[in-house]
Each structure stands twice: as structure tokens, then as C-alpha cells.
C-alpha positions, 0 to 999 in steps of 0.5 A: 525528560524523555519524550514518549511517542503518542500511541496513535503515532506508534500504531500508524508508524510501526506496522509500516516500519516493520514492512519496509525494514524487512523489505530491505533485510530479507531476500526477494522471495515468496517465503520472505514476503510471507514473513513480512506479511506475518510480522506486519499483520502481528504489528497491526493486531497488537497495536490497532485494538488499543489505538484511539481516534485515527488509529482505528480505521476499520469502521466505514462511516457513511454507510453504502455511499462510503462503501461504494466510494471504496469499491469504485475507487479500487476498481478505477486504480486497478484499471489504471495500473494495468492499462498502460503496460502496453507502453514500453517506456512506461513499462521499462522505467524504474526509479530505483534502476535509474538511481542505480539502487537495484530492485527490492522486489522480484519481477517476472521477465524472460530470464525466468519464472516469477518467484510467486508463480505457484509452480515455483513457490507452491499455492500456499505462498502464492495465496499469501502474496494475494491475500497479504497484499490486500488485507495486510499491506493495504491497511498498513500503507493507508494508516501510514500515508493517508492517516498519518503522513498527509496530516503530519506534513501539515502539522507536527501534532497530526492528530489535531488535523482534520483528515477532511481538510485539503492541503495541496502541498501535503497532498502532493508530497504524500502522492509523490512519496507513495509513488516512489515506494512503488518505484517500478510503476511510478505513474500508476503509483502516483495516480493510486496515491492521489485517488486513495488520498481523495477517498480518505479526505472525502470519506475517511481512512476506512474507505481508503483502506477498502479502495486499496484492498480492492485494488490489490485483491483485483490485481492479484486475481488478474495476475494469478488467472492470467499469469501476468507475474510482472505486476508482482 
């Protein structure tokens, strides 16, 4: 008898799978990023309203305290993401480059302007990058890493695992895998994964999404205002 994937699992995995598959399938351009954002958002819109339990992360229980956790954590990760850039060894290291796999995302350097610079792609695509990273990609990644992966690493029937239960091995694996996805900023990715993980465990997936969205939005504003395209 054919096994049916539980709906909550599908809701947690499908948007992230769409995002990652298109990252490798499409060219590293602002237009391609907009397509990825649109299709990931469509997957979220189709799947999440029908999801149950952990697949419905939008509400933030705990009131102002949980909101504060999300906002403060997001601000802390933003600082930790930007501050080490003055260290050349940190700035220049790339896991994908070290493995000889190349980069999957464009990066600004002395050879030319960033593809996300409005002078190159126009303000519409620049704003899609800013808003998409905050309000689409943040929930996509949090659903996968914090809601699904952290608990699945503890037990195959991940929906039966209390998100508030701390498991060191699962936590470290989740942090490592999240960092590897952000391969050009491994240390920052690890710190972000750990902080978002703590927020999810202490307050739930909703506040973790808020934290991640806060980071991505603040970092995007920093990039656009200061022209520090290397972060994109």
C-alpha cells in the first residue's frame, strides 16, 4: 500500500523544496530570484491555510513577550551578520568555494555591480529581493529548519515531538545544516541558526519567523541604504 505524506510534512517541506530546487535550476539574477520568491510564496499560500498544528505558524502566542523575543533576536542576528565583515579571512571564506562547487548566488565584488543594484535591475526587482527575503523566505526556512527538521531529527513522527523539548544533537545538526545553506557566511549562519532555534524552542515557530524576518528586512535596508551589496 502506497504511503501518503502527512499534510503537515508536505506543508513544511514543499515551499523549501521549491525554493532550493529553483536556486540550482535558475540563473543567479534578480529576475530569477523574483521567480523563486513568487513560486515559494505560492507554495506557502496553497499549503499553509489547510495545514494543521505546527504547519500554522503565523500566530504568536505569549503576546508582547513573544513579539519582543522575535524583534530583539532578529536585531541581534543582524548585528552579528554585519559586524565580522571587517575580518578578511571571515569575509573571503566560502564553503561552496572550498569544495569547488561554485556559488549559487551572485555576489558583489570589484569586478562589477551587484545584480540586485537598482541601477542594474531596477527598483522593482530590488524591492522584491528585500521584501521576498523577509516575508517569504524567512517563513519558508523557519518552517523547514525549526518546525520540521529540528523535530524530525529527534523522531520520524516529528509532529508528536514537542517543539519546546531541547535535544542537543538535533539542535547542533539543525544549526550546522542551516549554516551550510548560508555557505558564504558560515559563522553568521551558525549563530543565526542557533538564535532562531532558541527562540523557536522557548517561544514557538511564530516568534522565530518574526526574528528571521526582522533580520532579513533590517539587513536588506542596510544593503540598499549603504550600497553594501556583498550581503546579497
